[in-house]
PDB file of N, CA, C, O and CB in Angstrom:
ATOM      1  N   UNK A   1      -2.342  11.520  -5.944  1.00  0.00           N
ATOM      2  CA  UNK A   1      -3.505  11.817  -5.137  1.00  0.00           C
ATOM      3  C   UNK A   1      -3.305  11.379  -3.687  1.00  0.00           C
ATOM      4  O   UNK A   1      -3.654  12.111  -2.761  1.00  0.00           O
ATOM      5  CB  UNK A   1      -4.731  11.145  -5.725  1.00  0.00           C
ATOM      6  N   UNK A   2      -2.740  10.179  -3.489  1.00  0.00           N
ATOM      7  CA  UNK A   2      -2.504   9.727  -2.115  1.00  0.00           C
ATOM      8  C   UNK A   2      -1.517  10.639  -1.397  1.00  0.00           C
ATOM      9  O   UNK A   2      -1.646  10.871  -0.195  1.00  0.00           O
ATOM     10  CB  UNK A   2      -1.984   8.287  -2.109  1.00  0.00           C
ATOM     11  N   UNK A   3      -0.539  11.153  -2.124  1.00  0.00           N
ATOM     12  CA  UNK A   3       0.442  12.060  -1.523  1.00  0.00           C
ATOM     13  C   UNK A   3      -0.217  13.337  -1.014  1.00  0.00           C
ATOM     14  O   UNK A   3       0.195  13.886   0.007  1.00  0.00           O
ATOM     15  CB  UNK A   3       1.534  12.405  -2.535  1.00  0.00           C
ATOM     16  N   UNK A   4      -1.226  13.804  -1.715  1.00  0.00           N
ATOM     17  CA  UNK A   4      -1.940  15.011  -1.278  1.00  0.00           C
ATOM     18  C   UNK A   4      -2.870  14.707  -0.109  1.00  0.00           C
ATOM     19  O   UNK A   4      -3.048  15.542   0.778  1.00  0.00           O
ATOM     20  CB  UNK A   4      -2.742  15.611  -2.442  1.00  0.00           C
ATOM     21  N   UNK A   5      -3.465  13.509  -0.104  1.00  0.00           N
ATOM     22  CA  UNK A   5      -4.380  13.134   0.971  1.00  0.00           C
ATOM     23  C   UNK A   5      -3.645  12.790   2.262  1.00  0.00           C
ATOM     24  O   UNK A   5      -4.167  13.018   3.353  1.00  0.00           O
ATOM     25  CB  UNK A   5      -5.231  11.957   0.540  1.00  0.00           C
ATOM     26  N   UNK A   6      -2.444  12.247   2.145  1.00  0.00           N
ATOM     27  CA  UNK A   6      -1.692  11.770   3.305  1.00  0.00           C
ATOM     28  C   UNK A   6      -0.258  12.311   3.285  1.00  0.00           C
ATOM     29  O   UNK A   6       0.685  11.524   3.213  1.00  0.00           O
ATOM     30  CB  UNK A   6      -1.680  10.227   3.338  1.00  0.00           C
ATOM     31  N   UNK A   7      -0.071  13.630   3.346  1.00  0.00           N
ATOM     32  CA  UNK A   7       1.271  14.204   3.179  1.00  0.00           C
ATOM     33  C   UNK A   7       2.280  13.755   4.238  1.00  0.00           C
ATOM     34  O   UNK A   7       3.459  13.602   3.917  1.00  0.00           O
ATOM     35  CB  UNK A   7       1.177  15.701   3.201  1.00  0.00           C
ATOM     36  N   UNK A   8       1.869  13.543   5.461  1.00  0.00           N
ATOM     37  CA  UNK A   8       2.805  13.130   6.508  1.00  0.00           C
ATOM     38  C   UNK A   8       3.206  11.669   6.356  1.00  0.00           C
ATOM     39  O   UNK A   8       4.335  11.296   6.674  1.00  0.00           O
ATOM     40  CB  UNK A   8       2.192  13.357   7.887  1.00  0.00           C
ATOM     41  N   UNK A   9       2.302  10.855   5.878  1.00  0.00           N
ATOM     42  CA  UNK A   9       2.585   9.428   5.729  1.00  0.00           C
ATOM     43  C   UNK A   9       3.559   9.181   4.587  1.00  0.00           C
ATOM     44  O   UNK A   9       4.453   8.345   4.719  1.00  0.00           O
ATOM     45  CB  UNK A   9       1.292   8.647   5.492  1.00  0.00           C
ATOM     46  N   UNK A  10       3.412   9.880   3.480  1.00  0.00           N
ATOM     47  CA  UNK A  10       4.282   9.618   2.328  1.00  0.00           C
ATOM     48  C   UNK A  10       5.716  10.094   2.557  1.00  0.00           C
ATOM     49  O   UNK A  10       6.598   9.783   1.757  1.00  0.00           O
ATOM     50  CB  UNK A  10       3.717  10.290   1.090  1.00  0.00           C
ATOM     51  N   UNK A  11       5.964  10.840   3.629  1.00  0.00           N
ATOM     52  CA  UNK A  11       7.313  11.259   3.976  1.00  0.00           C
ATOM     53  C   UNK A  11       8.094  10.153   4.683  1.00  0.00           C
ATOM     54  O   UNK A  11       9.315  10.242   4.806  1.00  0.00           O
ATOM     55  CB  UNK A  11       7.260  12.493   4.850  1.00  0.00           C
ATOM     56  N   UNK A  12       7.413   9.125   5.143  1.00  0.00           N
ATOM     57  CA  UNK A  12       8.027   8.049   5.917  1.00  0.00           C
ATOM     58  C   UNK A  12       8.855   7.142   5.002  1.00  0.00           C
ATOM     59  O   UNK A  12       8.442   6.819   3.888  1.00  0.00           O
ATOM     60  CB  UNK A  12       6.945   7.227   6.657  1.00  0.00           C
ATOM     61  N   UNK A  13      10.009   6.744   5.486  1.00  0.00           N
ATOM     62  CA  UNK A  13      10.841   5.798   4.750  1.00  0.00           C
ATOM     63  C   UNK A  13      10.439   4.387   5.150  1.00  0.00           C
ATOM     64  O   UNK A  13      10.315   4.075   6.334  1.00  0.00           O
ATOM     65  CB  UNK A  13      12.356   6.045   5.021  1.00  0.00           C
ATOM     66  N   UNK A  14      10.244   3.561   4.175  1.00  0.00           N
ATOM     67  CA  UNK A  14       9.871   2.183   4.439  1.00  0.00           C
ATOM     68  C   UNK A  14       9.771   1.418   3.148  1.00  0.00           C
ATOM     69  O   UNK A  14      10.220   1.872   2.096  1.00  0.00           O
ATOM     70  CB  UNK A  14       8.560   2.110   5.200  1.00  0.00           C
ATOM     71  N   UNK A  15       9.176   0.252   3.244  1.00  0.00           N
ATOM     72  CA  UNK A  15       9.083  -0.611   2.071  1.00  0.00           C
ATOM     73  C   UNK A  15       7.765  -1.370   2.094  1.00  0.00           C
ATOM     74  O   UNK A  15       7.343  -1.895   3.124  1.00  0.00           O
ATOM     75  CB  UNK A  15      10.273  -1.592   2.013  1.00  0.00           C
ATOM     76  N   UNK A  16       7.134  -1.413   0.935  1.00  0.00           N
ATOM     77  CA  UNK A  16       5.952  -2.248   0.740  1.00  0.00           C
ATOM     78  C   UNK A  16       6.272  -3.177  -0.421  1.00  0.00           C
ATOM     79  O   UNK A  16       6.495  -2.733  -1.548  1.00  0.00           O
ATOM     80  CB  UNK A  16       4.647  -1.384   0.462  1.00  0.00           C
ATOM     81  N   UNK A  17       6.290  -4.459  -0.132  1.00  0.00           N
ATOM     82  CA  UNK A  17       6.525  -5.461  -1.167  1.00  0.00           C
ATOM     83  C   UNK A  17       5.186  -6.108  -1.462  1.00  0.00           C
ATOM     84  O   UNK A  17       4.488  -6.549  -0.549  1.00  0.00           O
ATOM     85  CB  UNK A  17       7.602  -6.528  -0.725  1.00  0.00           C
ATOM     86  N   UNK A  18       4.829  -6.166  -2.733  1.00  0.00           N
ATOM     87  CA  UNK A  18       3.556  -6.778  -3.091  1.00  0.00           C
ATOM     88  C   UNK A  18       3.784  -7.856  -4.128  1.00  0.00           C
ATOM     89  O   UNK A  18       4.786  -7.855  -4.843  1.00  0.00           O
ATOM     90  CB  UNK A  18       2.565  -5.725  -3.616  1.00  0.00           C
ATOM     91  N   UNK A  19       2.839  -8.773  -4.197  1.00  0.00           N
ATOM     92  CA  UNK A  19       2.974  -9.868  -5.161  1.00  0.00           C
ATOM     93  C   UNK A  19       1.628 -10.184  -5.789  1.00  0.00           C
ATOM     94  O   UNK A  19       0.566  -9.922  -5.225  1.00  0.00           O
ATOM     95  CB  UNK A  19       3.554 -11.125  -4.487  1.00  0.00           C
ATOM     96  N   UNK A  20       1.719 -10.763  -6.987  1.00  0.00           N
ATOM     97  CA  UNK A  20       0.540 -11.212  -7.711  1.00  0.00           C
ATOM     98  C   UNK A  20       0.927 -12.485  -8.459  1.00  0.00           C
ATOM     99  O   UNK A  20       1.962 -12.533  -9.124  1.00  0.00           O
ATOM    100  CB  UNK A  20       0.002 -10.101  -8.695  1.00  0.00           C
ATOM    101  N   UNK A  21       0.118 -13.477  -8.351  1.00  0.00           N
ATOM    102  CA  UNK A  21       0.376 -14.724  -9.056  1.00  0.00           C
ATOM    103  C   UNK A  21       0.219 -14.509 -10.556  1.00  0.00           C
ATOM    104  O   UNK A  21      -0.582 -13.677 -10.984  1.00  0.00           O
ATOM    105  CB  UNK A  21      -0.571 -15.839  -8.565  1.00  0.00           C
ATOM    106  N   UNK A  22       0.973 -15.247 -11.351  1.00  0.00           N
ATOM    107  CA  UNK A  22       0.913 -15.103 -12.809  1.00  0.00           C
ATOM    108  C   UNK A  22      -0.471 -15.376 -13.381  1.00  0.00           C
ATOM    109  O   UNK A  22      -0.878 -14.745 -14.356  1.00  0.00           O
ATOM    110  CB  UNK A  22       1.908 -16.029 -13.453  1.00  0.00           C
ATOM    111  N   UNK A  23      -1.186 -16.307 -12.783  1.00  0.00           N
ATOM    112  CA  UNK A  23      -2.487 -16.705 -13.317  1.00  0.00           C
ATOM    113  C   UNK A  23      -3.659 -15.957 -12.682  1.00  0.00           C
ATOM    114  O   UNK A  23      -4.817 -16.298 -12.923  1.00  0.00           O
ATOM    115  CB  UNK A  23      -2.677 -18.181 -13.126  1.00  0.00           C
ATOM    116  N   UNK A  24      -3.362 -14.941 -11.873  1.00  0.00           N
ATOM    117  CA  UNK A  24      -4.420 -14.156 -11.235  1.00  0.00           C
ATOM    118  C   UNK A  24      -4.248 -12.685 -11.585  1.00  0.00           C
ATOM    119  O   UNK A  24      -3.125 -12.193 -11.691  1.00  0.00           O
ATOM    120  CB  UNK A  24      -4.407 -14.354  -9.699  1.00  0.00           C
ATOM    121  N   UNK A  25      -5.332 -12.003 -11.758  1.00  0.00           N
ATOM    122  CA  UNK A  25      -5.293 -10.560 -12.014  1.00  0.00           C
ATOM    123  C   UNK A  25      -5.649  -9.792 -10.749  1.00  0.00           C
ATOM    124  O   UNK A  25      -6.364  -8.791 -10.790  1.00  0.00           O
ATOM    125  CB  UNK A  25      -6.256 -10.179 -13.160  1.00  0.00           C
ATOM    126  N   UNK A  26      -5.137 -10.280  -9.630  1.00  0.00           N
ATOM    127  CA  UNK A  26      -5.413  -9.657  -8.339  1.00  0.00           C
ATOM    128  C   UNK A  26      -4.147  -9.625  -7.502  1.00  0.00           C
ATOM    129  O   UNK A  26      -3.203 -10.374  -7.755  1.00  0.00           O
ATOM    130  CB  UNK A  26      -6.534 -10.407  -7.593  1.00  0.00           C
ATOM    131  N   UNK A  27      -4.135  -8.777  -6.531  1.00  0.00           N
ATOM    132  CA  UNK A  27      -3.055  -8.715  -5.565  1.00  0.00           C
ATOM    133  C   UNK A  27      -3.102  -9.973  -4.707  1.00  0.00           C
ATOM    134  O   UNK A  27      -4.157 -10.335  -4.186  1.00  0.00           O
ATOM    135  CB  UNK A  27      -3.154  -7.433  -4.689  1.00  0.00           C
ATOM    136  N   UNK A  28      -1.964 -10.636  -4.562  1.00  0.00           N
ATOM    137  CA  UNK A  28      -1.912 -11.869  -3.778  1.00  0.00           C
ATOM    138  C   UNK A  28      -1.451 -11.630  -2.349  1.00  0.00           C
ATOM    139  O   UNK A  28      -1.867 -12.343  -1.436  1.00  0.00           O
ATOM    140  CB  UNK A  28      -0.995 -12.865  -4.445  1.00  0.00           C
ATOM    141  N   UNK A  29      -0.601 -10.639  -2.147  1.00  0.00           N
ATOM    142  CA  UNK A  29      -0.123 -10.377  -0.800  1.00  0.00           C
ATOM    143  C   UNK A  29       0.739  -9.140  -0.725  1.00  0.00           C
ATOM    144  O   UNK A  29       1.244  -8.649  -1.734  1.00  0.00           O
ATOM    145  CB  UNK A  29       0.642 -11.552  -0.289  1.00  0.00           C
ATOM    146  N   UNK A  30       0.900  -8.641   0.497  1.00  0.00           N
ATOM    147  CA  UNK A  30       1.762  -7.488   0.743  1.00  0.00           C
ATOM    148  C   UNK A  30       2.565  -7.731   2.007  1.00  0.00           C
ATOM    149  O   UNK A  30       2.145  -8.463   2.903  1.00  0.00           O
ATOM    150  CB  UNK A  30       0.933  -6.182   0.861  1.00  0.00           C
ATOM    151  N   UNK A  31       3.719  -7.107   2.060  1.00  0.00           N
ATOM    152  CA  UNK A  31       4.568  -7.142   3.244  1.00  0.00           C
ATOM    153  C   UNK A  31       5.057  -5.724   3.491  1.00  0.00           C
ATOM    154  O   UNK A  31       5.625  -5.094   2.599  1.00  0.00           O
ATOM    155  CB  UNK A  31       5.770  -8.144   3.071  1.00  0.00           C
ATOM    156  N   UNK A  32       4.838  -5.227   4.686  1.00  0.00           N
ATOM    157  CA  UNK A  32       5.162  -3.844   5.020  1.00  0.00           C
ATOM    158  C   UNK A  32       6.320  -3.801   6.011  1.00  0.00           C
ATOM    159  O   UNK A  32       6.309  -4.518   7.012  1.00  0.00           O
ATOM    160  CB  UNK A  32       3.930  -3.120   5.598  1.00  0.00           C
ATOM    161  N   UNK A  33       7.318  -2.962   5.736  1.00  0.00           N
ATOM    162  CA  UNK A  33       8.425  -2.727   6.654  1.00  0.00           C
ATOM    163  C   UNK A  33       8.483  -1.227   6.916  1.00  0.00           C
ATOM    164  O   UNK A  33       8.967  -0.451   6.091  1.00  0.00           O
ATOM    165  CB  UNK A  33       9.790  -3.268   6.075  1.00  0.00           C
ATOM    166  N   UNK A  34       7.976  -0.838   8.086  1.00  0.00           N
ATOM    167  CA  UNK A  34       7.884   0.575   8.454  1.00  0.00           C
ATOM    168  C   UNK A  34       8.132   0.715   9.951  1.00  0.00           C
ATOM    169  O   UNK A  34       8.196  -0.274  10.680  1.00  0.00           O
ATOM    170  CB  UNK A  34       6.495   1.169   8.066  1.00  0.00           C
ATOM    171  N   UNK A  35       8.271   1.958  10.394  1.00  0.00           N
ATOM    172  CA  UNK A  35       8.361   2.226  11.818  1.00  0.00           C
ATOM    173  C   UNK A  35       7.039   1.837  12.480  1.00  0.00           C
ATOM    174  O   UNK A  35       5.967   2.120  11.947  1.00  0.00           O
ATOM    175  CB  UNK A  35       8.699   3.721  12.083  1.00  0.00           C
ATOM    176  N   UNK A  36       7.119   1.196  13.627  1.00  0.00           N
ATOM    177  CA  UNK A  36       5.923   0.659  14.297  1.00  0.00           C
ATOM    178  C   UNK A  36       4.864   1.728  14.569  1.00  0.00           C
ATOM    179  O   UNK A  36       3.680   1.498  14.326  1.00  0.00           O
ATOM    180  CB  UNK A  36       6.319   0.000  15.606  1.00  0.00           C
ATOM    181  N   UNK A  37       5.275   2.881  15.064  1.00  0.00           N
ATOM    182  CA  UNK A  37       4.291   3.907  15.422  1.00  0.00           C
ATOM    183  C   UNK A  37       3.582   4.474  14.195  1.00  0.00           C
ATOM    184  O   UNK A  37       2.412   4.846  14.284  1.00  0.00           O
ATOM    185  CB  UNK A  37       4.966   5.035  16.192  1.00  0.00           C
ATOM    186  N   UNK A  38       4.252   4.547  13.070  1.00  0.00           N
ATOM    187  CA  UNK A  38       3.605   5.057  11.854  1.00  0.00           C
ATOM    188  C   UNK A  38       2.715   3.989  11.231  1.00  0.00           C
ATOM    189  O   UNK A  38       1.733   4.318  10.566  1.00  0.00           O
ATOM    190  CB  UNK A  38       4.661   5.528  10.834  1.00  0.00           C
ATOM    191  N   UNK A  39       3.042   2.720  11.433  1.00  0.00           N
ATOM    192  CA  UNK A  39       2.233   1.650  10.857  1.00  0.00           C
ATOM    193  C   UNK A  39       0.794   1.708  11.382  1.00  0.00           C
ATOM    194  O   UNK A  39      -0.154   1.517  10.620  1.00  0.00           O
ATOM    195  CB  UNK A  39       2.860   0.280  11.169  1.00  0.00           C
ATOM    196  N   UNK A  40       0.635   1.966  12.665  1.00  0.00           N
ATOM    197  CA  UNK A  40      -0.713   2.106  13.230  1.00  0.00           C
ATOM    198  C   UNK A  40      -1.455   3.268  12.582  1.00  0.00           C
ATOM    199  O   UNK A  40      -2.639   3.152  12.268  1.00  0.00           O
ATOM    200  CB  UNK A  40      -0.641   2.311  14.752  1.00  0.00           C
ATOM    201  N   UNK A  41      -0.768   4.384  12.381  1.00  0.00           N
ATOM    202  CA  UNK A  41      -1.383   5.552  11.749  1.00  0.00           C
ATOM    203  C   UNK A  41      -1.766   5.239  10.304  1.00  0.00           C
ATOM    204  O   UNK A  41      -2.823   5.661   9.835  1.00  0.00           O
ATOM    205  CB  UNK A  41      -0.428   6.761  11.798  1.00  0.00           C
ATOM    206  N   UNK A  42      -0.918   4.507   9.607  1.00  0.00           N
ATOM    207  CA  UNK A  42      -1.192   4.142   8.220  1.00  0.00           C
ATOM    208  C   UNK A  42      -2.442   3.287   8.129  1.00  0.00           C
ATOM    209  O   UNK A  42      -3.269   3.480   7.237  1.00  0.00           O
ATOM    210  CB  UNK A  42       0.000   3.401   7.609  1.00  0.00           C
ATOM    211  N   UNK A  43      -2.582   2.356   9.037  1.00  0.00           N
ATOM    212  CA  UNK A  43      -3.753   1.475   9.038  1.00  0.00           C
ATOM    213  C   UNK A  43      -5.019   2.233   9.414  1.00  0.00           C
ATOM    214  O   UNK A  43      -6.051   2.093   8.756  1.00  0.00           O
ATOM    215  CB  UNK A  43      -3.540   0.308  10.003  1.00  0.00           C
ATOM    216  N   UNK A  44      -4.939   3.029  10.465  1.00  0.00           N
ATOM    217  CA  UNK A  44      -6.116   3.737  10.974  1.00  0.00           C
ATOM    218  C   UNK A  44      -6.594   4.854  10.044  1.00  0.00           C
ATOM    219  O   UNK A  44      -7.786   5.157  10.001  1.00  0.00           O
ATOM    220  CB  UNK A  44      -5.813   4.313  12.335  1.00  0.00           C
ATOM    221  N   UNK A  45      -5.685   5.458   9.312  1.00  0.00           N
ATOM    222  CA  UNK A  45      -6.037   6.602   8.468  1.00  0.00           C
ATOM    223  C   UNK A  45      -6.742   6.198   7.170  1.00  0.00           C
ATOM    224  O   UNK A  45      -7.404   7.023   6.542  1.00  0.00           O
ATOM    225  CB  UNK A  45      -4.793   7.390   8.136  1.00  0.00           C
ATOM    226  N   UNK A  46      -6.603   4.948   6.774  1.00  0.00           N
ATOM    227  CA  UNK A  46      -7.168   4.507   5.504  1.00  0.00           C
ATOM    228  C   UNK A  46      -6.145   4.453   4.382  1.00  0.00           C
ATOM    229  O   UNK A  46      -6.445   3.966   3.292  1.00  0.00           O
ATOM    230  CB  UNK A  46      -8.292   5.411   5.109  1.00  0.00           C
ATOM    231  N   UNK A  47      -4.922   4.957   4.641  1.00  0.00           N
ATOM    232  CA  UNK A  47      -3.884   4.966   3.610  1.00  0.00           C
ATOM    233  C   UNK A  47      -3.563   3.552   3.141  1.00  0.00           C
ATOM    234  O   UNK A  47      -3.431   3.303   1.943  1.00  0.00           O
ATOM    235  CB  UNK A  47      -2.618   5.644   4.135  1.00  0.00           C
ATOM    236  N   UNK A  48      -3.439   2.638   4.081  1.00  0.00           N
ATOM    237  CA  UNK A  48      -3.098   1.255   3.734  1.00  0.00           C
ATOM    238  C   UNK A  48      -4.146   0.660   2.793  1.00  0.00           C
ATOM    239  O   UNK A  48      -3.800   0.047   1.783  1.00  0.00           O
ATOM    240  CB  UNK A  48      -2.975   0.392   5.008  1.00  0.00           C
ATOM    241  N   UNK A  49      -5.393   0.837   3.115  1.00  0.00           N
ATOM    242  CA  UNK A  49      -6.480   0.323   2.271  1.00  0.00           C
ATOM    243  C   UNK A  49      -6.441   0.966   0.888  1.00  0.00           C
ATOM    244  O   UNK A  49      -6.582   0.276  -0.122  1.00  0.00           O
ATOM    245  CB  UNK A  49      -7.848   0.579   2.934  1.00  0.00           C
ATOM    246  N   UNK A  50      -6.251   2.269   0.840  1.00  0.00           N
ATOM    247  CA  UNK A  50      -6.212   2.967  -0.444  1.00  0.00           C
ATOM    248  C   UNK A  50      -5.038   2.513  -1.305  1.00  0.00           C
ATOM    249  O   UNK A  50      -5.187   2.342  -2.515  1.00  0.00           O
ATOM    250  CB  UNK A  50      -6.135   4.467  -0.219  1.00  0.00           C
ATOM    251  N   UNK A  51      -3.873   2.318  -0.691  1.00  0.00           N
ATOM    252  CA  UNK A  51      -2.708   1.866  -1.454  1.00  0.00           C
ATOM    253  C   UNK A  51      -2.913   0.448  -1.976  1.00  0.00           C
ATOM    254  O   UNK A  51      -2.567   0.153  -3.120  1.00  0.00           O
ATOM    255  CB  UNK A  51      -1.442   1.930  -0.588  1.00  0.00           C
ATOM    256  N   UNK A  52      -3.466  -0.421  -1.157  1.00  0.00           N
ATOM    257  CA  UNK A  52      -3.732  -1.799  -1.598  1.00  0.00           C
ATOM    258  C   UNK A  52      -4.737  -1.808  -2.750  1.00  0.00           C
ATOM    259  O   UNK A  52      -4.559  -2.549  -3.716  1.00  0.00           O
ATOM    260  CB  UNK A  52      -4.261  -2.657  -0.420  1.00  0.00           C
ATOM    261  N   UNK A  53      -5.777  -1.003  -2.659  1.00  0.00           N
ATOM    262  CA  UNK A  53      -6.760  -0.915  -3.746  1.00  0.00           C
ATOM    263  C   UNK A  53      -6.114  -0.416  -5.035  1.00  0.00           C
ATOM    264  O   UNK A  53      -6.408  -0.923  -6.117  1.00  0.00           O
ATOM    265  CB  UNK A  53      -7.919   0.011  -3.348  1.00  0.00           C
ATOM    266  N   UNK A  54      -5.236   0.579  -4.919  1.00  0.00           N
ATOM    267  CA  UNK A  54      -4.554   1.125  -6.091  1.00  0.00           C
ATOM    268  C   UNK A  54      -3.629   0.080  -6.719  1.00  0.00           C
ATOM    269  O   UNK A  54      -3.617  -0.076  -7.940  1.00  0.00           O
ATOM    270  CB  UNK A  54      -3.753   2.384  -5.707  1.00  0.00           C
ATOM    271  N   UNK A  55      -2.866  -0.627  -5.911  1.00  0.00           N
ATOM    272  CA  UNK A  55      -2.000  -1.689  -6.419  1.00  0.00           C
ATOM    273  C   UNK A  55      -2.816  -2.773  -7.115  1.00  0.00           C
ATOM    274  O   UNK A  55      -2.416  -3.288  -8.159  1.00  0.00           O
ATOM    275  CB  UNK A  55      -1.176  -2.298  -5.280  1.00  0.00           C
ATOM    276  N   UNK A  56      -3.943  -3.110  -6.539  1.00  0.00           N
ATOM    277  CA  UNK A  56      -4.811  -4.132  -7.123  1.00  0.00           C
ATOM    278  C   UNK A  56      -5.323  -3.696  -8.502  1.00  0.00           C
ATOM    279  O   UNK A  56      -5.397  -4.508  -9.424  1.00  0.00           O
ATOM    280  CB  UNK A  56      -5.997  -4.426  -6.184  1.00  0.00           C
ATOM    281  N   UNK A  57      -5.669  -2.437  -8.636  1.00  0.00           N
ATOM    282  CA  UNK A  57      -6.131  -1.912  -9.932  1.00  0.00           C
ATOM    283  C   UNK A  57      -5.002  -1.970 -10.964  1.00  0.00           C
ATOM    284  O   UNK A  57      -5.220  -2.362 -12.110  1.00  0.00           O
ATOM    285  CB  UNK A  57      -6.645  -0.452  -9.781  1.00  0.00           C
ATOM    286  N   UNK A  58      -3.803  -1.580 -10.550  1.00  0.00           N
ATOM    287  CA  UNK A  58      -2.659  -1.652 -11.469  1.00  0.00           C
ATOM    288  C   UNK A  58      -2.407  -3.094 -11.929  1.00  0.00           C
ATOM    289  O   UNK A  58      -2.130  -3.336 -13.104  1.00  0.00           O
ATOM    290  CB  UNK A  58      -1.394  -1.086 -10.791  1.00  0.00           C
ATOM    291  N   UNK A  59      -2.503  -4.023 -11.019  1.00  0.00           N
ATOM    292  CA  UNK A  59      -2.266  -5.435 -11.350  1.00  0.00           C
ATOM    293  C   UNK A  59      -3.339  -5.944 -12.307  1.00  0.00           C
ATOM    294  O   UNK A  59      -3.032  -6.713 -13.218  1.00  0.00           O
ATOM    295  CB  UNK A  59      -2.241  -6.300 -10.068  1.00  0.00           C
ATOM    296  N   UNK A  60      -4.565  -5.540 -12.121  1.00  0.00           N
ATOM    297  CA  UNK A  60      -5.639  -5.969 -13.016  1.00  0.00           C
ATOM    298  C   UNK A  60      -5.397  -5.509 -14.454  1.00  0.00           C
ATOM    299  O   UNK A  60      -5.817  -6.172 -15.403  1.00  0.00           O
ATOM    300  CB  UNK A  60      -6.979  -5.435 -12.519  1.00  0.00           C
ATOM    301  N   UNK A  61      -4.724  -4.381 -14.606  1.00  0.00           N
ATOM    302  CA  UNK A  61      -4.500  -3.809 -15.938  1.00  0.00           C
ATOM    303  C   UNK A  61      -3.145  -4.139 -16.537  1.00  0.00           C
ATOM    304  O   UNK A  61      -2.787  -3.621 -17.594  1.00  0.00           O
ATOM    305  CB  UNK A  61      -4.649  -2.332 -15.876  1.00  0.00           C
ATOM    306  N   UNK A  62      -2.398  -4.992 -15.874  1.00  0.00           N
ATOM    307  CA  UNK A  62      -1.051  -5.327 -16.395  1.00  0.00           C
ATOM    308  C   UNK A  62      -1.134  -6.238 -17.594  1.00  0.00           C
ATOM    309  O   UNK A  62      -0.106  -6.617 -18.155  1.00  0.00           O
ATOM    310  CB  UNK A  62      -0.198  -5.991 -15.311  1.00  0.00           C
TER     311      UNK A  62
END
């Protein structure tokens, strides 16, 4: 779904590292490595928020 909503963003090469503590069912942190100009677009477009929410849901169900 995110790929359809943000087709230009998902074409970007980069890395998102996320973590969750063993005793928590929530996302603990993220680290993003992307091109600087696309990072602003990712934040402003809502993609970053949507991806973090999706990761958090996956972690809750692990």
